[in-house]
C-alpha positions as CSV (number, residue, x, y, z in Angstrom):
1,M,0.0,0.0,0.0
2,M,2.8,2.4,0.9
3,G,4.4,1.9,-2.5
4,A,1.2,2.8,-4.3
5,T,0.8,6.0,-2.3
6,I,4.4,7.0,-3.2
7,L,3.7,6.3,-6.9
8,I,0.5,8.5,-6.8
9,E,2.5,11.4,-5.3
10,T,5.5,11.2,-7.6
11,R,3.8,10.1,-10.9
12,D,0.4,11.8,-10.6
13,Y,0.9,14.8,-8.4
14,G,4.6,15.4,-9.2
15,G,4.1,14.4,-12.8
16,V,7.4,12.6,-13.1
17,H,7.6,10.0,-15.9
18,Y,10.5,8.2,-17.5
19,E,10.4,7.1,-21.1
20,N,13.4,5.5,-22.8
21,D,16.2,7.7,-21.7
22,Q,14.2,10.8,-21.1
23,L,12.7,12.3,-18.0
24,S,9.5,14.2,-18.1
25,V,8.0,16.4,-15.4
26,S,4.5,17.8,-15.7
27,P,3.2,18.5,-12.2
28,K,-0.4,18.5,-11.1
29,L,-0.3,19.3,-7.4
30,P,-3.5,19.5,-5.5
31,D,-4.6,23.1,-4.7
32,E,-4.1,22.4,-1.0
33,W,-0.4,21.4,-1.4
34,T,2.3,24.0,-1.7
35,T,5.3,21.8,-2.6
36,I,6.3,18.2,-2.9
37,H,9.9,17.0,-2.4
38,F,11.3,13.5,-3.2
39,K,14.4,11.7,-4.4
40,E,14.4,9.0,-7.0
41,A,16.9,6.9,-9.0
42,F,16.7,6.4,-12.7
43,R,19.3,4.5,-14.8
44,G,21.9,4.8,-12.1
45,N,21.4,8.5,-11.5
46,W,19.8,10.0,-8.4
47,F,17.4,12.9,-8.9
48,D,16.3,15.3,-6.2
49,F,12.9,16.9,-7.1
50,S,11.3,19.9,-5.5
51,I,8.0,20.9,-7.2
52,S,5.6,23.7,-6.4
53,H,2.7,25.2,-8.4
54,H,5.1,27.7,-10.1
55,L,8.6,26.1,-9.9
56,V,10.2,22.8,-10.7
57,T,13.7,22.2,-9.4
58,V,15.6,19.0,-10.4
59,K,19.1,18.3,-9.1
60,S,21.1,15.3,-10.3
61,E,24.6,13.9,-10.5
62,K,24.6,13.9,-14.3
63,P,22.7,16.3,-16.6
64,P,19.5,14.5,-17.7
65,I,17.7,14.7,-21.0
66,M,14.3,16.1,-19.9
67,T,11.2,18.0,-20.5
68,V,9.4,20.2,-18.0
69,C,5.7,21.0,-18.8
70,G,6.3,19.9,-22.4
71,K,9.4,22.0,-23.0
72,K,12.9,20.6,-23.4
73,V,15.4,21.9,-20.9
């Protein structure tokens, strides 16, 4: 049950998805939430996500290929 809750928070509310070698972030935070913060590994690289309604911050050991809200960054 705990794992499903974490997936809802990171995938649905945080909007974090991985496809092939690309990271995609399109947040959909509930109105009542101000931010969500979590760490996650993908392909041997750790990512530190901090997501609010107006700002997405992603820190990682290696620069990722990614899109944020549909735009390549």
